[in-house]
C-alpha positions as CSV (number, residue, x, y, z in Angstrom):
1,X,107.8,88.6,87.5
2,X,104.9,91.6,86.6
3,X,106.6,93.9,84.1
4,X,105.6,96.7,86.1
5,X,108.2,95.3,88.9
6,X,110.8,94.6,86.6
7,X,112.8,98.2,86.4
8,X,112.0,98.9,89.8
9,X,113.8,95.3,90.9
10,X,116.8,96.7,88.6
11,X,116.8,100.0,90.1
12,X,116.4,99.4,93.8
13,X,117.4,96.0,94.9
14,X,120.1,94.6,91.7
15,X,122.0,98.1,90.7
16,X,122.4,98.8,94.1
17,X,123.4,95.5,95.5
18,X,126.0,95.5,92.9
19,X,127.3,98.7,94.1
20,X,127.7,96.7,97.8
21,X,129.9,94.4,96.2
22,X,131.7,97.2,94.3
23,X,132.1,98.5,97.4
24,X,133.4,95.7,99.3
25,X,135.7,93.7,96.4
26,X,137.1,97.0,94.7
27,X,140.7,97.6,95.9
28,X,141.3,101.1,96.1
29,X,144.5,103.3,95.4
30,X,144.1,106.7,96.9
31,X,141.7,108.6,99.7
32,X,140.3,110.7,96.9
33,X,139.2,107.5,95.0
34,X,137.9,105.9,98.3
35,X,135.9,109.2,98.6
36,X,134.4,109.0,95.5
37,X,133.2,105.7,96.0
38,X,131.3,106.3,98.8
39,X,129.8,109.0,97.4
40,X,128.9,107.6,94.6
41,X,126.5,104.4,96.8
42,X,125.7,106.9,99.3
43,X,124.1,109.1,97.1
44,X,122.2,106.7,95.0
45,X,120.7,104.6,97.9
46,X,119.8,107.5,99.5
47,X,118.1,108.8,95.9
48,X,115.8,105.3,95.8
49,X,114.6,105.7,99.2
50,X,113.5,109.3,97.8
51,X,112.6,108.6,94.2
52,X,111.5,104.7,94.2
53,X,108.6,103.5,94.8
54,X,108.9,100.8,97.3
55,X,106.5,98.2,95.7
56,X,108.4,95.1,95.3
57,X,110.4,95.4,98.5
58,X,109.1,96.8,102.1
59,X,109.6,100.6,102.4
60,X,112.7,99.8,104.9
61,X,115.3,98.0,102.3
62,X,117.2,101.2,101.3
63,X,118.1,101.8,105.5
64,X,119.2,98.3,105.0
65,X,121.3,98.5,102.5
66,X,122.1,101.8,103.6
67,X,123.2,100.4,107.0
68,X,125.0,97.7,105.1
69,X,127.4,100.3,102.9
70,X,128.4,102.3,105.9
71,X,129.6,99.1,107.6
72,X,131.4,98.7,104.6
73,X,133.2,102.2,104.7
74,X,133.8,101.7,108.2
75,X,135.6,98.2,107.5
76,X,137.9,99.6,105.0
77,X,138.4,103.4,106.5
78,X,141.5,102.4,108.5
79,X,143.0,101.5,105.3
80,X,142.1,104.1,103.2
81,X,143.9,106.6,105.2
82,X,147.4,105.0,104.6
83,X,146.6,105.4,101.2
84,X,148.1,108.6,98.8
85,X,146.2,111.4,98.3
86,X,145.7,111.8,94.3
87,X,146.9,108.8,91.6
88,X,150.5,108.0,90.8
89,X,149.7,106.6,87.7
90,X,148.4,107.3,84.2
91,X,145.7,104.5,84.3
92,X,144.8,105.2,88.0
93,X,143.7,108.3,86.6
94,X,141.6,107.2,84.2
95,X,139.5,105.0,87.0
96,X,140.0,108.3,89.7
97,X,137.8,110.1,86.3
98,X,135.4,107.3,86.2
99,X,134.8,107.6,90.0
100,X,134.0,111.2,89.5
101,X,131.2,110.7,86.7
102,X,129.7,107.4,88.3
103,X,129.6,109.9,91.9
104,X,128.4,112.9,90.0
105,X,125.7,111.1,87.9
106,X,124.6,110.1,91.8
107,X,124.8,113.2,93.1
108,X,122.6,114.6,90.4
109,X,120.0,111.8,91.1
110,X,119.6,112.6,94.7
111,X,119.3,116.6,94.1
112,X,117.3,116.0,91.4
113,X,114.8,113.5,94.2
114,X,115.6,116.0,96.7
115,X,114.3,119.2,94.8
116,X,110.7,116.8,94.6
117,X,110.3,117.5,98.6
118,X,110.0,121.1,98.5
119,X,106.2,122.6,98.3
120,X,105.3,124.2,94.4
121,X,104.5,127.9,94.3
122,X,100.7,127.5,94.2
123,X,98.7,128.1,97.4
124,X,98.8,124.6,99.8
125,X,95.6,123.4,100.5
126,X,95.1,122.8,104.3
127,X,93.2,119.6,104.9
128,X,92.9,116.8,107.4
129,X,94.4,113.1,106.3
130,X,90.6,110.9,105.2
131,X,92.4,107.4,106.6
132,X,92.0,106.5,110.3
133,X,93.2,104.1,111.3
134,X,96.6,101.7,109.6
135,X,100.0,102.1,108.6
136,X,100.1,103.9,105.3
137,X,102.8,105.2,102.6
138,X,102.4,107.6,99.7
139,X,103.1,105.9,96.7
140,X,102.8,109.1,94.5
141,X,103.8,112.5,95.4
142,X,105.4,115.7,95.3
143,X,106.5,118.9,92.9
144,X,108.6,116.9,90.2
145,X,107.6,114.0,88.1
146,X,110.7,111.9,89.2
147,X,108.5,111.5,92.6
148,X,105.3,111.8,91.2
149,X,104.1,110.6,88.1
150,X,100.9,112.6,88.4
151,X,103.3,116.1,87.8
152,X,103.9,115.2,84.1
153,X,99.9,116.5,83.4
154,X,101.1,120.0,84.4
155,X,102.6,120.8,81.2
156,X,101.4,120.0,77.2
157,X,98.0,120.5,75.8
158,X,98.5,116.5,75.8
159,X,97.5,116.3,79.5
160,X,95.3,120.1,79.8
161,X,92.9,118.3,80.4
162,X,94.4,116.8,83.2
163,X,95.8,119.2,84.8
164,X,93.7,119.3,87.7
165,X,95.8,115.9,89.3
166,X,99.2,117.5,89.1
167,X,99.9,117.4,92.9
168,X,97.8,114.5,93.4
169,X,99.1,111.6,96.2
170,X,98.3,107.5,96.2
171,X,98.3,106.8,99.1
172,X,99.0,102.9,100.2
173,X,98.6,101.2,103.6
174,X,101.0,98.7,105.0
175,X,100.8,95.6,106.9
176,X,102.7,94.4,110.0
177,X,105.5,93.3,107.5
178,X,106.5,96.7,106.1
179,X,104.1,95.8,102.6
180,X,101.1,97.0,101.1
181,X,100.1,93.6,100.0
182,X,99.7,90.2,100.9
183,X,101.7,88.3,97.7
184,X,103.8,90.4,95.3
185,X,100.6,91.3,93.0
186,X,98.0,89.3,94.1
187,X,94.8,89.7,91.3
188,X,92.5,89.4,94.7
189,X,91.9,93.0,95.7
190,X,91.0,91.9,99.8
191,X,94.9,91.2,99.8
192,X,96.1,94.3,99.7
193,X,96.2,96.2,103.0
194,X,93.9,99.4,102.1
195,X,91.4,98.1,100.5
196,X,88.0,98.6,102.3
197,X,89.4,101.0,104.8
198,X,86.7,104.0,105.1
199,X,87.4,107.3,104.0
200,X,86.6,109.9,105.9
201,X,85.8,113.8,104.5
202,X,89.3,115.9,104.7
203,X,87.4,119.2,105.1
204,X,84.2,120.7,106.0
205,X,81.6,121.3,102.9
206,X,79.5,119.9,100.7
207,X,79.6,117.0,98.1
208,X,79.0,118.3,94.2
209,X,79.0,115.0,92.9
210,X,78.9,111.1,93.3
211,X,79.8,108.0,91.2
212,X,79.5,104.6,92.8
213,X,78.6,101.6,90.1
214,X,81.7,101.1,88.6
215,X,83.1,97.9,89.6
216,X,86.3,96.5,91.7
217,X,88.4,95.2,89.2
218,X,91.3,92.5,89.9
219,X,94.5,94.3,89.4
220,X,96.5,94.6,87.1
221,X,93.4,95.2,85.1
222,X,92.2,98.9,84.7
223,X,89.4,100.8,83.5
224,X,90.6,103.9,81.2
225,X,87.1,105.0,80.0
226,X,86.2,105.8,84.2
227,X,89.2,107.5,85.0
228,X,88.4,107.7,88.8
229,X,86.1,105.3,89.1
230,X,84.0,105.6,91.6
231,X,84.4,108.9,93.7
232,X,84.1,111.9,95.4
233,X,83.9,115.7,94.7
234,X,83.6,117.7,97.7
235,X,83.8,121.7,97.2
236,X,85.9,122.5,100.2
237,X,85.7,126.5,101.8
238,X,84.1,129.0,100.6
239,X,81.6,128.1,97.7
240,X,83.7,128.3,94.1
241,X,86.9,127.6,95.3
242,X,88.2,124.4,95.9
243,X,86.9,121.1,94.8
244,X,89.0,117.7,96.4
245,X,88.7,114.5,94.2
246,X,88.7,111.1,96.6
247,X,88.8,108.8,94.0
248,X,89.2,104.7,93.1
249,X,86.1,104.1,95.8
250,X,85.0,100.9,96.5
251,X,81.6,99.5,94.9
252,X,78.4,100.6,96.5
253,X,80.5,101.9,99.1
254,X,79.3,105.3,99.5
255,X,77.8,107.2,101.5
256,X,77.1,110.7,100.2
257,X,75.0,112.5,97.9
258,X,75.5,115.4,96.2
259,X,74.1,118.6,98.1
260,X,75.2,116.5,101.4
261,X,77.0,118.8,103.9
262,X,80.3,117.1,105.2
263,X,82.1,117.5,108.3
264,X,85.5,115.6,108.9
265,X,83.9,113.2,111.2
266,X,81.6,112.5,108.0
267,X,82.5,108.5,106.7
268,X,82.4,109.0,102.1
269,X,82.9,105.7,101.8
270,X,85.6,102.7,101.6
271,X,88.9,102.2,99.8
272,X,88.5,100.2,96.3
273,X,89.9,99.6,93.5
274,X,87.7,100.4,90.5
275,X,88.9,103.0,87.1
276,X,92.1,103.8,86.4
277,X,93.7,102.1,89.8
278,X,96.1,99.1,88.2
279,X,95.9,97.8,92.3
280,X,93.9,99.1,95.7
281,X,94.5,102.9,96.6
282,X,92.9,105.9,97.4
283,X,93.9,108.9,94.5
284,X,93.2,112.5,96.1
285,X,93.7,115.8,94.3
286,X,92.7,119.4,95.1
287,X,92.0,122.0,92.6
288,X,90.3,125.2,92.1
289,X,86.8,124.7,90.9
290,X,85.5,124.5,87.2
291,X,83.3,122.2,85.2
292,X,81.8,119.7,87.5
293,X,81.8,117.3,84.9
294,X,85.3,117.9,83.8
295,X,86.9,116.1,87.1
296,X,90.9,116.7,86.4
297,X,91.2,119.7,83.8
298,X,91.1,123.0,87.0
299,X,94.7,124.5,88.3
300,X,96.0,122.0,90.3
301,X,96.4,122.7,94.3
302,X,99.2,121.1,96.4
303,X,97.5,119.7,99.9
304,X,99.2,120.1,103.4
305,X,97.9,117.4,106.2
306,X,98.2,118.9,109.4
307,X,100.8,121.6,107.9
308,X,103.3,119.1,106.2
309,X,103.9,118.8,102.2
310,X,103.2,114.9,101.9
311,X,105.5,113.3,99.0
312,X,106.3,110.1,97.7
313,X,108.0,106.7,100.9
314,X,106.8,109.5,103.4
315,X,104.6,107.5,106.2
316,X,101.7,108.0,108.5
317,X,100.7,106.0,111.1
318,X,96.8,106.4,111.7
319,X,95.7,105.5,115.3
320,X,93.6,108.1,117.1
321,X,91.2,110.8,115.8
322,X,95.1,113.1,114.9
323,X,97.5,111.6,111.8
324,X,101.7,111.2,112.9
325,X,103.4,111.8,110.5
326,X,107.0,109.6,110.5
327,X,110.1,111.4,108.8
328,X,111.9,109.4,106.9
């Protein structure tokens, strides 16, 4: 198994399953301990459904785990009412303290994940969803680093030239099984559900810079010398106000040139796997207008689609001119 899947496999699958075993086999001695155990398990599973990137397993796995946990709780609930409220012995108090600590840690993780779903204080830009036919999954998006890897670019001089991507989104597509590819991590870009999907302009404006010559790489190879790969930069709204970057496009697919005026019906190109992309996806971010030769350095802007701020694990079904945003 690829190293980039090992940590998700442990944190998102193995550990929740271990917690379900703990939930099903442990013998609770008080109502309080029973309650703390279920708070810990539910908080952790819910946190993974928000903060975990569901690429190893389908997006609906945490929902299945939650149903299993609730079923276990329902099975033991009648017996819980026959327990005492507080421990009667010292070792039971020690066990209760451990359970309280576990529940507090899991609840804190859930709270941190939920904070990432709030819209940043910066003025958000309203755009149209750039993909039109499929079921799409937000792999990175949100206002904290826990649910959006790009947010770490927001602070520190080390990342200053990449600051503009801080509220960026990484968008994948889902196949009929709810996974993003045929296989765990195929080397053929064409086996990823999003590869080749048409990208449309998310706003009316002008194309100010494009690139179209870089090759599509075989996952997980990346090109760190050409971070965005093939791309289109649009100037949205008033001239000199907002730039929107759509990156990692398919080689030879870009259809616009600098200076072209685009509308929401303008096809810009297709999703590919060029640049610093370890598998096919569409990267998109908005920033204040800055030096056109430096695509990431200006102040970042949050993006809303149809008035909604999309974050990790949100899903979008697009089967018509407007996108339907599905709440988890």
